[in-house]
DRENGU-362508 format. One record per residue (C-alpha): residue in three letters; x, y, z. Coordinates in steps of 0.1 Angstrom, whole numbers. Each point is the difference from the previous one (the first is absolute). Example, Ala and Ser with C-alpha at 12.3 -4.5 7.8 and 13.67 -1.06 7.14 Angstrom:
2
{'ALA', {123, -45, 78}}
{'SER', {14, 34, -7}}
% end
This chain:
608
{'MET', {0, 0, 0}}
{'LEU', {28, 24, 9}}
{'SER', {17, -8, -33}}
{'ALA', {-32, 7, -19}}
{'LEU', {-4, 33, 18}}
{'LYS', {36, 10, -8}}
{'ARG', {-5, -7, -37}}
{'LEU', {-33, 20, 0}}
{'LEU', {17, 30, 17}}
{'ILE', {34, -1, -16}}
{'GLY', {-4, -20, -32}}
{'GLN', {17, -30, -15}}
{'PRO', {38, -2, 4}}
{'LEU', {22, 14, -28}}
{'LYS', {30, -18, -16}}
{'SER', {34, 16, 5}}
{'ALA', {2, 4, -38}}
{'GLU', {-29, 24, 2}}
{'LEU', {20, 25, 21}}
{'GLY', {5, 22, -31}}
{'ASP', {-38, 4, -3}}
{'GLN', {-1, 14, 36}}
{'LYS', {21, 30, -10}}
{'LEU', {-15, 35, -1}}
{'ASN', {-3, 23, -30}}
{'LYS', {4, 38, 6}}
{'THR', {-37, 7, 2}}
{'LYS', {-7, -26, 27}}
{'ALA', {33, 8, 18}}
{'LEU', {-9, 37, 2}}
{'ALA', {-33, -9, 17}}
{'ILE', {13, -26, 24}}
{'LEU', {32, 17, 10}}
{'SER', {-11, 37, 0}}
{'SER', {-31, -3, 21}}
{'ASP', {18, 9, 32}}
{'ALA', {17, 31, -15}}
{'LEU', {-31, 12, -18}}
{'SER', {-23, -5, 30}}
{'SER', {22, 24, 20}}
{'VAL', {-15, 28, -21}}
{'ALA', {-30, -4, 22}}
{'TYR', {18, 10, 31}}
{'GLY', {34, 15, -9}}
{'PRO', {-12, 35, -9}}
{'GLU', {-23, -1, 31}}
{'GLN', {30, -7, 22}}
{'ILE', {16, 33, -13}}
{'LEU', {-31, 20, 8}}
{'ILE', {-4, -15, 35}}
{'VAL', {35, 13, 9}}
{'LEU', {-5, 35, -15}}
{'ILE', {-34, 6, 15}}
{'THR', {16, -1, 35}}
{'ILE', {13, 35, -9}}
{'SER', {-31, 14, -17}}
{'ALA', {-21, -3, -32}}
{'ALA', {22, 27, -15}}
{'ALA', {30, -25, 1}}
{'LEU', {-18, -25, -23}}
{'TRP', {15, 16, -31}}
{'TYR', {33, -15, 9}}
{'SER', {-14, -33, -10}}
{'VAL', {7, 9, -36}}
{'PRO', {38, 5, 3}}
{'ILE', {2, -29, 24}}
{'GLY', {-18, -21, -26}}
{'VAL', {26, 11, -25}}
{'GLY', {27, -12, 24}}
{'VAL', {-17, -34, 3}}
{'LEU', {-1, -3, -38}}
{'ILE', {38, 8, -1}}
{'LEU', {6, -28, 25}}
{'LEU', {-23, -23, -21}}
{'LEU', {20, 8, -31}}
{'ALA', {33, -8, 18}}
{'LEU', {-14, -33, 13}}
{'ILE', {-14, -10, -34}}
{'LEU', {33, 7, -17}}
{'SER', {20, -17, 28}}
{'TYR', {-21, -32, 0}}
{'ARG', {1, -1, -38}}
{'GLN', {38, -2, 3}}
{'ILE', {-4, -27, 27}}
{'ILE', {-23, -20, -23}}
{'PHE', {27, -2, -27}}
{'ALA', {29, -4, 24}}
{'TYR', {-17, -28, 19}}
{'PRO', {-23, -18, -24}}
{'ARG', {-7, -30, 23}}
{'GLY', {-20, 22, 23}}
{'GLY', {5, 6, 38}}
{'GLY', {0, 38, -2}}
{'ALA', {14, 18, 30}}
{'TYR', {10, -32, 18}}
{'VAL', {23, -12, -28}}
{'VAL', {14, 35, -8}}
{'SER', {8, 7, 37}}
{'LYS', {15, -35, 7}}
{'GLU', {23, 1, -30}}
{'ASN', {12, 36, 4}}
{'LEU', {-4, 10, 37}}
{'GLY', {5, -34, 17}}
{'VAL', {-21, -28, 14}}
{'ASN', {-14, 19, 29}}
{'ALA', {-12, 29, -22}}
{'GLY', {-16, -25, -23}}
{'LEU', {-18, -18, 28}}
{'LEU', {-12, 33, 14}}
{'ALA', {-15, 9, -33}}
{'GLY', {-15, -35, -5}}
{'GLY', {-14, -1, 35}}
{'SER', {-15, 35, -3}}
{'LEU', {-17, -10, -33}}
{'LEU', {-13, -33, 14}}
{'VAL', {-16, 19, 29}}
{'ASP', {-12, 27, -23}}
{'TYR', {-18, -25, -23}}
{'ILE', {-18, -15, 30}}
{'LEU', {-10, 35, 11}}
{'THR', {-11, 8, -36}}
{'VAL', {-25, -29, 2}}
{'ALA', {-13, 8, 35}}
{'VAL', {-2, 38, -6}}
{'SER', {-15, -2, -35}}
{'ILE', {-27, -26, 10}}
{'SER', {-9, 20, 31}}
{'ALA', {-3, 32, -20}}
{'GLY', {-22, -17, -26}}
{'THR', {-21, -15, 28}}
{'ASP', {-5, 35, 15}}
{'ALA', {-12, 12, -33}}
{'ILE', {-25, -28, -2}}
{'THR', {-13, 4, 36}}
{'SER', {-2, 38, -5}}
{'ALA', {-24, -6, -29}}
{'PHE', {-19, -26, 21}}
{'PRO', {3, 11, 37}}
{'SER', {-19, -31, 13}}
{'LEU', {31, -21, -10}}
{'HIS', {24, 20, 21}}
{'PRO', {0, -25, 30}}
{'TYR', {12, -26, -25}}
{'ASN', {31, 19, -12}}
{'VAL', {24, -27, 10}}
{'ASN', {-21, -28, -14}}
{'ILE', {-4, 17, -34}}
{'ALA', {37, 9, -2}}
{'THR', {10, -36, 8}}
{'LEU', {-24, -14, -27}}
{'LEU', {15, 25, -25}}
{'VAL', {35, -12, 8}}
{'ILE', {-11, -36, -4}}
{'ALA', {-17, 8, -33}}
{'ILE', {31, 18, -15}}
{'THR', {22, -28, 13}}
{'ILE', {-21, -27, -18}}
{'LEU', {1, 21, -31}}
{'ASN', {38, 2, 1}}
{'LEU', {4, -37, 8}}
{'ARG', {-19, -6, -33}}
{'GLY', {30, 15, -18}}
{'ILE', {13, 34, -8}}
{'THR', {-14, 1, -35}}
{'GLU', {-35, -8, 11}}
{'SER', {1, 24, 29}}
{'ALA', {13, 28, -23}}
{'SER', {-27, -7, -26}}
{'ILE', {-27, 6, 27}}
{'LEU', {16, 28, 19}}
{'ALA', {9, 21, -31}}
{'TYR', {-36, 11, -6}}
{'PRO', {-5, 19, 33}}
{'VAL', {35, 15, -2}}
{'TYR', {-5, 14, -34}}
{'LEU', {-35, 11, 9}}
{'PHE', {15, 20, 29}}
{'ILE', {25, 16, -23}}
{'LEU', {-27, 9, -26}}
{'ALA', {-23, 14, 28}}
{'LEU', {27, 22, 14}}
{'PHE', {10, 12, -35}}
{'ILE', {-36, 11, -6}}
{'LEU', {-1, 17, 34}}
{'ILE', {32, 19, -6}}
{'CYS', {-9, 10, -36}}
{'VAL', {-35, 12, 9}}
{'GLY', {14, 18, 31}}
{'LEU', {27, 18, -20}}
{'TYR', {-26, 9, -27}}
{'LYS', {-21, 16, 27}}
{'GLU', {30, 19, 15}}
{'VAL', {11, 13, -34}}
{'THR', {-35, 11, -11}}
{'GLY', {-4, 19, 32}}
{'THR', {-28, -22, 14}}
{'VAL', {21, -2, 32}}
{'SER', {3, 33, 18}}
{'PRO', {37, 11, 5}}
{'GLU', {-10, 13, 34}}
{'VAL', {-5, -35, 15}}
{'HIS', {38, -3, 5}}
{'VAL', {29, 22, 11}}
{'THR', {22, 13, -28}}
{'MET', {32, -18, -5}}
{'GLY', {29, 19, 16}}
{'THR', {-21, 15, 28}}
{'PRO', {22, 4, 31}}
{'VAL', {-11, -22, 29}}
{'ALA', {9, 7, 36}}
{'GLY', {13, -30, 19}}
{'ILE', {12, -20, -30}}
{'THR', {34, -16, 6}}
{'LEU', {24, -21, -21}}
{'PHE', {-5, -28, 25}}
{'LEU', {-37, -1, -6}}
{'LEU', {4, 2, -38}}
{'LEU', {24, -30, 2}}
{'LYS', {-25, -19, 22}}
{'ALA', {-27, 7, -26}}
{'PHE', {24, -11, -28}}
{'ALA', {8, -33, 19}}
{'SER', {-37, -6, 6}}
{'GLY', {-8, 5, -37}}
{'SER', {29, -23, -9}}
{'SER', {-21, -29, 14}}
{'ALA', {-16, 1, -35}}
{'LEU', {32, -16, -13}}
{'THR', {-4, -33, 19}}
{'GLY', {-1, -29, -25}}
{'VAL', {23, 16, -26}}
{'GLU', {27, -26, 7}}
{'ALA', {-23, -30, -5}}
{'ILE', {7, -4, -38}}
{'SER', {38, -3, 6}}
{'ASN', {-7, -29, 24}}
{'ALA', {-23, -18, -24}}
{'ILE', {20, -1, -33}}
{'PRO', {-1, -38, -1}}
{'ASN', {-38, 3, -4}}
{'PHE', {2, 19, -33}}
{'LYS', {-1, -16, -34}}
{'GLU', {33, 1, -19}}
{'PRO', {19, 23, -4}}
{'GLY', {-7, 4, 37}}
{'PRO', {22, 31, 8}}
{'LYS', {-12, 19, -31}}
{'ASN', {-37, -7, 7}}
{'ALA', {5, 8, 37}}
{'SER', {16, 34, -7}}
{'LYS', {-28, 10, -24}}
{'THR', {-26, -10, 27}}
{'LEU', {19, 20, 26}}
{'ALA', {0, 31, -23}}
{'ALA', {-37, -4, -7}}
{'MET', {-7, -3, 38}}
{'GLY', {21, 31, 7}}
{'LEU', {-18, 20, -27}}
{'LEU', {-34, -10, 12}}
{'LEU', {9, 6, 37}}
{'ALA', {14, 34, -9}}
{'ILE', {-31, 11, -19}}
{'LEU', {-25, -13, 26}}
{'PHE', {19, 14, 30}}
{'SER', {7, 34, -15}}
{'GLY', {-37, 2, -13}}
{'ILE', {-14, -7, 35}}
{'VAL', {24, 24, 17}}
{'TYR', {-8, 28, -24}}
{'LEU', {-38, -5, 1}}
{'ALA', {2, -1, 38}}
{'PHE', {17, 34, -1}}
{'ALA', {-23, 14, -27}}
{'TYR', {-31, -10, 19}}
{'GLY', {14, 12, 33}}
{'ILE', {-5, -35, 15}}
{'VAL', {6, -2, 37}}
{'PRO', {6, -35, 14}}
{'LYS', {-30, -14, 21}}
{'ALA', {-1, -29, 23}}
{'GLN', {-33, -13, -14}}
{'GLU', {8, 4, -37}}
{'THR', {31, -6, -21}}
{'VAL', {15, 26, -23}}
{'VAL', {-8, -21, -31}}
{'SER', {-36, -3, 11}}
{'GLN', {-2, 38, 5}}
{'ILE', {15, 6, -35}}
{'ALA', {-24, -24, -16}}
{'SER', {-29, 16, 18}}
{'TYR', {10, 35, -11}}
{'THR', {6, -12, -36}}
{'PHE', {-31, -22, -6}}
{'GLY', {-22, 4, 30}}
{'ARG', {-14, -31, 17}}
{'ASN', {-10, -17, -32}}
{'TYR', {10, -33, -16}}
{'MET', {35, 12, -10}}
{'TYR', {7, 9, 37}}
{'TYR', {-9, -35, 11}}
{'ILE', {20, -16, -29}}
{'ILE', {31, 19, 12}}
{'GLN', {-6, -10, 36}}
{'GLY', {-7, -36, -9}}
{'THR', {32, -3, -22}}
{'THR', {20, 17, 28}}
{'ALA', {-12, -25, 25}}
{'MET', {9, -29, -24}}
{'ILE', {35, 13, -7}}
{'LEU', {7, 4, 37}}
{'VAL', {-9, -37, 5}}
{'LEU', {18, -11, -31}}
{'ALA', {31, 19, 11}}
{'ALA', {7, -30, 21}}
{'ASN', {6, -20, -31}}
{'THR', {34, 18, -5}}
{'GLY', {11, -17, 32}}
{'TYR', {-12, -34, -13}}
{'SER', {20, 6, -32}}
{'ALA', {32, 13, 15}}
{'PHE', {3, -17, 34}}
{'PRO', {4, -36, -13}}
{'LEU', {27, 10, -25}}
{'LEU', {20, 19, 26}}
{'ALA', {-4, -30, 23}}
{'VAL', {13, -23, -27}}
{'ASN', {32, 22, -3}}
{'LEU', {5, -1, 38}}
{'ALA', {-7, -37, 2}}
{'ARG', {25, -8, -29}}
{'ASP', {26, 19, 21}}
{'LYS', {-10, -22, 30}}
{'TYR', {-12, 30, 21}}
{'ILE', {-36, -13, 3}}
{'ALA', {-16, -35, -2}}
{'ARG', {6, -19, -32}}
{'MET', {-37, -7, -3}}
{'PHE', {-5, 34, -15}}
{'THR', {18, -11, -32}}
{'ILE', {-26, -28, -7}}
{'ARG', {-26, 6, -27}}
{'GLY', {-35, -11, 7}}
{'ASP', {-25, -19, -22}}
{'ARG', {-7, 31, -21}}
{'LEU', {37, 9, -3}}
{'GLY', {-1, 29, 24}}
{'TYR', {21, 2, 31}}
{'SER', {-30, -11, 21}}
{'ASN', {19, -2, 34}}
{'GLY', {9, 37, -3}}
{'ILE', {-36, 9, -9}}
{'ILE', {-14, -20, 29}}
{'PHE', {25, 13, 25}}
{'LEU', {-7, 36, -11}}
{'ALA', {-38, -6, 5}}
{'ILE', {4, -15, 35}}
{'MET', {22, 29, 12}}
{'SER', {-23, 26, -15}}
{'ILE', {-31, -16, 17}}
{'ILE', {19, -1, 33}}
{'LEU', {7, 38, -4}}
{'ILE', {-36, 7, -9}}
{'ILE', {-13, -19, 30}}
{'THR', {26, 14, 24}}
{'PHE', {-8, 36, -9}}
{'LYS', {-38, -7, -5}}
{'GLY', {1, 12, -36}}
{'ARG', {12, 35, 10}}
{'THR', {35, 1, -13}}
{'GLU', {3, 38, -7}}
{'HIS', {29, 3, 25}}
{'LEU', {19, -26, -20}}
{'ILE', {1, 23, -31}}
{'PRO', {32, 18, 13}}
{'LEU', {17, -34, 5}}
{'TYR', {-13, -10, -35}}
{'ALA', {17, 31, -16}}
{'VAL', {32, -3, 20}}
{'GLY', {2, -37, -11}}
{'VAL', {1, 13, -36}}
{'PHE', {24, 29, 4}}
{'ILE', {27, -20, 17}}
{'PRO', {3, -23, -30}}
{'PHE', {-3, 30, -24}}
{'THR', {30, 16, 17}}
{'LEU', {20, -32, 2}}
{'ALA', {-7, -10, -36}}
{'GLN', {10, 34, -15}}
{'THR', {31, 2, 22}}
{'GLY', {9, -35, -12}}
{'MET', {-3, 11, -36}}
{'LEU', {23, 30, 8}}
{'VAL', {26, -25, 12}}
{'LYS', {-5, -22, -31}}
{'TRP', {5, 29, -25}}
{'VAL', {31, 13, 18}}
{'ARG', {15, -35, 1}}
{'GLU', {-8, -11, -35}}
{'LYS', {-1, 33, -19}}
{'PRO', {-20, -12, -30}}
{'LYS', {-8, 22, -30}}
{'GLY', {-20, 30, 10}}
{'TRP', {5, -7, 37}}
{'ILE', {1, 37, 10}}
{'VAL', {-36, 5, -11}}
{'LYS', {-10, -32, 18}}
{'LEU', {19, 10, 31}}
{'THR', {-17, 34, 0}}
{'ILE', {-35, -16, -2}}
{'ASN', {7, -23, 29}}
{'LEU', {17, 27, 20}}
{'ILE', {-31, 22, -2}}
{'GLY', {-23, -29, 8}}
{'ALA', {21, -11, 29}}
{'LEU', {2, 35, 15}}
{'ILE', {-37, 6, -2}}
{'SER', {-9, -35, 12}}
{'PHE', {24, 4, 30}}
{'THR', {-15, 34, 8}}
{'VAL', {-35, -13, -1}}
{'MET', {10, -30, 22}}
{'LEU', {16, 23, 26}}
{'ILE', {-31, 23, 0}}
{'PHE', {-21, -31, 7}}
{'PHE', {22, -10, 29}}
{'ILE', {2, 35, 15}}
{'THR', {-37, 11, -4}}
{'LYS', {-16, -34, 7}}
{'LEU', {24, -16, 24}}
{'GLY', {-29, -9, 24}}
{'GLN', {-15, -21, -28}}
{'VAL', {30, -14, -17}}
{'TRP', {22, -9, 30}}
{'PRO', {-8, -38, -4}}
{'VAL', {22, 1, -31}}
{'PHE', {31, 3, 22}}
{'ILE', {-10, -32, 17}}
{'PHE', {-15, -24, -25}}
{'LEU', {24, 8, -30}}
{'PRO', {31, -10, 20}}
{'LEU', {-19, -31, 13}}
{'ILE', {-9, -9, -36}}
{'VAL', {36, 4, -12}}
{'TYR', {12, -21, 30}}
{'THR', {-25, -27, -8}}
{'PHE', {12, 0, -36}}
{'HIS', {35, -6, 12}}
{'LYS', {-11, -28, 24}}
{'ILE', {-18, -18, -29}}
{'LYS', {30, 3, -23}}
{'LYS', {22, -14, 27}}
{'HIS', {-23, -29, 5}}
{'TYR', {-1, -8, -37}}
{'GLU', {38, 2, -2}}
{'ALA', {4, -23, 30}}
{'VAL', {-25, -25, -15}}
{'GLY', {19, 1, -33}}
{'GLU', {33, -6, 17}}
{'GLN', {-13, -30, 19}}
{'LEU', {-17, -16, -30}}
{'ARG', {29, 4, -23}}
{'ILE', {18, -33, -6}}
{'THR', {33, 17, -4}}
{'THR', {2, 11, 36}}
{'CYS', {27, -16, 22}}
{'GLU', {-25, -14, 25}}
{'PRO', {6, -38, 0}}
{'SER', {-31, -22, -5}}
{'VAL', {-7, -26, 27}}
{'GLU', {1, -36, -11}}
{'ILE', {-32, -18, 10}}
{'LYS', {6, -36, 11}}
{'GLY', {-36, -10, 5}}
{'ASN', {-36, 10, 8}}
{'VAL', {-22, -4, 30}}
{'MET', {-38, 5, -6}}
{'ILE', {-24, 11, 27}}
{'ILE', {-37, -4, -7}}
{'PRO', {-25, 15, 24}}
{'VAL', {-31, -22, 1}}
{'ALA', {-34, 7, 14}}
{'GLY', {-15, -35, -6}}
{'ILE', {0, -30, -22}}
{'THR', {-16, 13, -32}}
{'HIS', {5, 0, -37}}
{'VAL', {17, 34, 3}}
{'VAL', {27, -14, 23}}
{'GLU', {3, -32, -22}}
{'ASN', {5, 21, -31}}
{'SER', {28, 19, 18}}
{'MET', {16, -32, 13}}
{'ASN', {1, -15, -35}}
{'TYR', {16, 31, -14}}
{'ALA', {26, 1, 28}}
{'LYS', {9, -37, -6}}
{'SER', {3, 6, -38}}
{'LEU', {29, 25, 8}}
{'ALA', {18, -27, 20}}
{'PRO', {12, 23, 28}}
{'ASP', {24, -14, 27}}
{'GLN', {-27, 2, 26}}
{'ILE', {-37, 8, 2}}
{'ILE', {-15, 12, 33}}
{'ALA', {-37, 4, 5}}
{'VAL', {-9, 25, 28}}
{'TYR', {-34, -1, 18}}
{'VAL', {-9, 27, 25}}
{'ALA', {-25, -13, 26}}
{'PHE', {-21, 20, 25}}
{'ASP', {-8, -29, 23}}
{'ARG', {18, -32, 10}}
{'GLU', {-27, -24, -10}}
{'ALA', {-2, 14, -36}}
{'GLU', {38, -2, -2}}
{'LYS', {0, -36, 10}}
{'GLN', {-28, -10, -24}}
{'PHE', {17, 18, -29}}
{'GLN', {33, -18, 7}}
{'GLU', {-17, -34, -2}}
{'LYS', {-18, 8, -32}}
{'TRP', {32, 13, -16}}
{'GLU', {19, -32, 9}}
{'CYS', {-25, -19, -20}}
{'TRP', {-2, 24, -29}}
{'GLN', {36, 12, -6}}
{'PRO', {23, -23, 21}}
{'ASP', {30, 9, -22}}
{'VAL', {-3, 38, 7}}
{'ARG', {12, 14, 34}}
{'LEU', {-27, 18, 19}}
{'VAL', {8, 27, 26}}
{'THR', {-29, 11, 22}}
{'LEU', {2, 33, 18}}
{'HIS', {-23, 10, 28}}
{'SER', {-13, 36, 0}}
{'HIS', {-10, 12, 35}}
{'TYR', {-14, 33, -14}}
{'ARG', {-17, -14, -31}}
{'SER', {25, 15, -24}}
{'ILE', {12, -18, -31}}
{'ILE', {27, 25, -10}}
{'GLN', {20, 3, 32}}
{'PRO', {8, -37, 6}}
{'LEU', {4, -7, -37}}
{'THR', {25, 27, -6}}
{'LYS', {19, -9, 31}}
{'PHE', {4, -36, -12}}
{'ILE', {10, 13, -35}}
{'ASP', {27, 22, 15}}
{'THR', {14, -30, 19}}
{'VAL', {1, -22, -32}}
{'GLU', {14, 29, -21}}
{'HIS', {28, 7, 25}}
{'LYS', {12, -37, -1}}
{'ALA', {-4, -2, -38}}
{'ASN', {20, 31, -7}}
{'GLU', {30, -14, 20}}
{'SER', {1, -29, -25}}
{'ASN', {-8, 22, -31}}
{'TYR', {-35, -16, -3}}
{'ARG', {-29, 22, -12}}
{'VAL', {-33, -1, 17}}
{'THR', {-32, 3, -21}}
{'VAL', {-34, 5, 16}}
{'LEU', {-27, -15, -23}}
{'ILE', {-34, 14, 8}}
{'PRO', {-31, -19, -11}}
{'GLN', {-29, 23, -11}}
{'PHE', {-34, -8, -15}}
{'ILE', {-15, 25, -25}}
{'PRO', {-38, 3, 0}}
{'LYS', {-17, -1, -34}}
{'ARG', {-16, 35, 5}}
{'ASN', {20, 31, 10}}
{'TRP', {-26, 11, 26}}
{'GLN', {3, -34, 18}}
{'HIS', {35, 10, 13}}
{'ILE', {-16, 21, 28}}
{'LEU', {-17, -31, 13}}
{'HIS', {33, -17, 10}}
{'ASN', {28, 7, 24}}
{'GLN', {30, 12, -20}}
{'SER', {25, -18, 22}}
{'SER', {23, -9, -30}}
{'LEU', {1, 37, -11}}
{'LEU', {9, 11, 36}}
{'ILE', {27, -26, 3}}
{'ARG', {14, 10, -34}}
{'ALA', {-1, 37, 8}}
{'PHE', {18, -6, 33}}
{'LEU', {28, -21, -14}}
{'LEU', {6, 17, -33}}
{'TYR', {26, 24, 13}}
{'ARG', {21, -26, 18}}
{'ARG', {35, 3, -14}}
{'ASP', {10, -36, -9}}
{'LEU', {-34, -16, -2}}
{'ILE', {-19, -10, -32}}
{'VAL', {-37, 3, 2}}
{'THR', {-23, -15, -26}}
{'THR', {-37, -7, -4}}
{'VAL', {-15, -32, -14}}
{'PRO', {-35, 8, -12}}
{'TYR', {-29, -25, -1}}
{'HIS', {-29, 13, -21}}
{'LEU', {-35, -10, 11}}
{'LYS', {-24, -10, -27}}
{'LYS', {-34, 8, 17}}
% end
C-alpha cells in the first residue's frame, strides 16, 4: 500500500539514462530559480520605506536614490555571478569559489550560510504566503501553522516528482506574477506621466529633511538589499541546466537580473509618485495596486499572484539546497546520502531534509517568522562577500585576459556586499546575533564529519599497515526460546557451516521451566551443547550478554571468532509484527556494537 501511495504521489521511477530529460531549459529555469529573487519585489521596496518613515514622510523621497543604489549592487552581483558561472561550470557557487580561493574555512562558512539561508527561504516564504491567504480569509488565521505545513509538503512532493515536472507546473504562476506587475507598473507610469496622479501627493526630490543621517540611509539601503536574496541560486544550480550549461545559466541570470531591476525600480518609483506610506495592515504593492486600478479584478489578480509568488519563492530553496548539499557531501563535509539520486533522478534526500527542517522552523515560530528575515538576509550577504572576495584572489593569482575589468567588477561587488553585511550586523545586532553562534558550530560540525570520513577511509583501506588477525575457528552461540521450527531452521543453518562448536543458550525465569527444557533438549538435539541461564529479574539481555562476554574472552585468547546466530520468525503481514515480542531485534541491537562479535539473523518466514 505504501509503495502504491508513493507511486501515486511521486510517479514511476526513471532510468538513469533519462537524466538528460530532467535538465531545465532557460524558460523553466528562470521560473524555478528566480522565484525567490522576484518575490522580494513584494517586500524589498517596503523595507526601505519602513526605515525612512521613522524620520518623517518627507524623507520618503530618499527611496529613489536608495533604490538606484540597490540596482547598482544588483548589477555588480549579476556581473560577478556571471563570471562565477563560467569560472566554475560544475556549480557550487559561493562555496566552491570561497573554498578554492580563500581556504577551506571560508568555503565552509559560505556553504553553511547558504544551507541555513535556503532553509529560511522555505520557512519565511511559505509563512509569508500563508499570511497572504489568511489575510484574505480571516477565519483561517488560527490554522496558519497547519496551512504552512501542508504547503511545504505539497511543494516537497512536487519537487520529488522531478525538477522538470515541478518547473512545468510552477512556471505559470511565476510568469503570471511578472505579467501582472508589468501591467501594474506600465499603467501606474502612464497615470503619472499623463498627470492623473497629483504631484502634491509626495515631497519633491531633493527637499532637505531634518534628522536624516548617513547611518539611517545606509540602514535603509541594507533593508532594501533584502530584495537581492536568491540572486546566487543560479550559480549553484548549473548542473540542472541543459547543455551548454554555463551559457544557458548565464543567460538565465541576465534575464533574472533585468526582470528584477525593472520590477524593483518600478515599484520604488510608483511608491514615491503615489506618496505611499507603509502601513501595518496593507502592503506597499497592495496600496499601489489599489491607487492604480481601484479594488477591481486587476487588484485581486495582483494580490493573488503576489501571494502565489511568495509561496513559490520556497522553490528556489528546493532547487539550490540539494545541489549545494551534493558539493559539500562530495567533499565529505556532510552525509554521503545527499549525493544519492531518488526514483525521479532528483537528490531526494536533500529535498526531504530541507522540508523537515523548514517545517520544524514553522512549527517552532508558529508560522510567524518575520524576525528571521534579518538572519535570512545576512545568510546571503556573507556568501556574497566571500564569493566576490574569492574571485578577486582568483583574478590576481591567474591574471587571465581582461582580468583588470573582471577584478574591478568583483571589487565593487565585494565592497558593497561587505558594507551591507556590516550594516546588518550593526543595525540589527539584536536579531542577527545567533549568526555568531550557529555558523561557527556548523563549520565545526563540517570538520568533525570530514574527520570521521577520513578515519573511516583510513581504517577500511587494505593498504594500511594494521595487520589482519588470523582466525583459527568459529564458535556459534544460538539464543533459543523454545523447541520450534524457527530454532530448528537456525540449528540446521549453523550445522551447515561446520563451526568448531555450537552452543545453544536458554534463559529461564523459573527453575521448573529450566529443568523441563533441558530434558526436552536432550531428546531433540543431543549433539548440541545447551547452556541454561537463570534470570532472577526476568531479563533476557543481561544474563545472555554476560555469558557471551565470557565465551568471547576465552575465544579471543585462542584467535577464535564468536558468532551469535539469532533465530527470528517473520510474519506474513507487516502489521502482525506489533503482535509479537521483538526479542530477537532487541538482542541484535544490544550486541551489534560489540567489537569482536559477529551477529547475524536467520529468518524463518511464516506462511499464514
